[in-house]
C-alpha positions as CSV (number, residue, x, y, z in Angstrom):
1,M,15.3,-4.8,-4.5
2,R,12.6,-7.2,-3.9
3,E,10.6,-8.7,-7.2
4,S,7.5,-9.0,-5.1
5,Y,5.5,-8.6,-1.6
6,E,2.5,-10.2,0.2
7,L,0.4,-8.2,2.7
8,A,-2.5,-9.6,4.8
9,G,-5.3,-7.3,5.4
10,T,-8.7,-6.6,6.5
11,R,-11.4,-4.6,5.2
12,R,-12.6,-1.8,7.4
13,E,-16.1,-0.6,7.9
14,R,-14.9,3.3,8.9
15,V,-13.2,5.6,7.0
16,G,-12.0,8.8,7.6
17,K,-9.4,10.7,9.9
18,G,-10.7,9.5,13.1
19,A,-11.1,6.1,12.1
20,A,-7.2,6.1,10.5
21,R,-6.2,7.2,14.1
22,A,-7.7,4.5,15.5
23,L,-5.9,2.2,13.4
24,R,-2.5,3.6,14.2
25,R,-3.4,3.0,17.8
26,E,-3.7,-0.5,17.1
27,A,-0.4,-0.8,15.0
28,K,-2.1,-1.0,11.8
29,L,-2.3,1.2,8.9
30,A,-5.3,2.5,6.7
31,A,-5.0,2.0,3.0
32,V,-7.2,1.9,-0.4
33,I,-7.4,-0.5,-3.3
34,Y,-8.9,1.1,-6.1
35,G,-8.7,0.9,-10.0
36,D,-9.6,-1.8,-12.8
37,K,-13.1,-0.4,-13.0
38,K,-14.0,-2.0,-9.6
39,D,-15.2,-0.2,-6.4
40,P,-12.6,0.8,-4.0
41,I,-11.9,-1.3,-0.9
42,P,-10.7,0.5,2.4
43,V,-8.3,-1.9,4.2
44,A,-6.1,-2.0,6.9
45,L,-2.8,-3.3,6.9
46,P,-0.2,-4.3,9.3
47,Y,1.9,-1.1,10.1
48,K,5.3,-2.5,10.5
49,E,5.4,-4.6,7.4
50,V,4.3,-1.7,5.5
51,N,6.8,0.5,7.3
52,L,9.6,-1.7,6.2
53,L,8.2,-2.2,2.7
54,I,8.2,1.6,2.1
55,H,11.5,2.6,3.6
56,G,13.6,-0.3,2.2
57,G,13.2,1.2,-1.4
58,G,11.3,0.4,-4.5
59,F,7.9,0.2,-3.0
60,T,6.3,2.5,-5.6
61,A,7.7,0.4,-8.4
62,T,7.2,-3.0,-7.0
63,V,3.9,-5.3,-8.1
64,G,2.7,-7.1,-5.0
65,V,-0.5,-9.1,-3.7
66,I,-2.7,-7.8,-1.1
67,N,-5.1,-10.7,0.8
68,V,-8.1,-9.3,1.8
69,D,-10.2,-11.5,3.9
70,G,-9.4,-14.4,1.6
71,E,-9.7,-12.4,-1.5
72,K,-6.1,-11.8,-3.6
73,H,-5.7,-8.6,-4.9
74,Q,-2.6,-7.8,-7.2
75,V,-1.5,-4.1,-6.7
76,I,1.0,-1.4,-7.1
77,A,1.4,1.5,-4.9
78,K,0.3,4.5,-6.3
79,D,1.0,7.1,-3.5
80,Y,1.7,7.3,0.4
81,Q,1.6,9.9,2.9
82,L,4.1,10.2,5.5
83,D,4.1,12.4,8.9
84,P,5.9,15.3,7.9
85,V,7.9,15.5,11.2
86,K,8.3,11.8,12.3
87,D,8.3,10.4,8.8
88,F,6.1,7.2,9.4
89,P,3.4,6.4,7.2
90,M,-0.1,7.4,7.5
91,H,-2.1,6.2,4.6
92,V,-1.2,4.2,1.4
93,D,-3.0,4.1,-1.8
94,F,-2.8,1.0,-4.1
95,L,-3.7,0.5,-7.7
96,R,-5.1,-2.8,-8.8
97,V,-3.0,-4.3,-11.4
98,A,-5.3,-6.2,-14.1
99,K,-4.2,-8.6,-16.7
100,G,-3.6,-6.8,-20.1
101,S,-3.3,-3.5,-18.0
102,T,-0.3,-1.1,-19.0
103,L,1.6,0.8,-16.1
104,T,3.7,3.6,-16.3
105,V,6.0,3.6,-13.1
106,N,9.1,5.6,-12.2
107,I,12.0,3.4,-11.4
108,P,15.0,4.6,-9.1
109,V,18.1,4.4,-10.8
110,H,21.5,4.7,-8.8
111,F,24.8,5.1,-10.2
112,L,27.9,3.6,-8.5
113,N,31.1,5.4,-9.3
């Protein structure tokens, strides 16, 4: 399991189903960064990198950094939606991690023998 990750994203102007579909056609993934008593930020992330992170394991238990147009946000994945048939990511919700904040996460445990 990785200790951290960093993604480069861009702020999106349009939100909604149509905008998310247009992003997926451009090999990008719609996401939202919220929390820490700040306004939510809709972002577009590179599809391939996020797909590898999600299917690599421990995605919702790892703190990462998202660089949105030069501004870095320390985040943890709160939820993600997968296509019910093809199992590809459709949307990710990230929660900001602030200094001094308390997080409750589920950590997967795998037993061998």
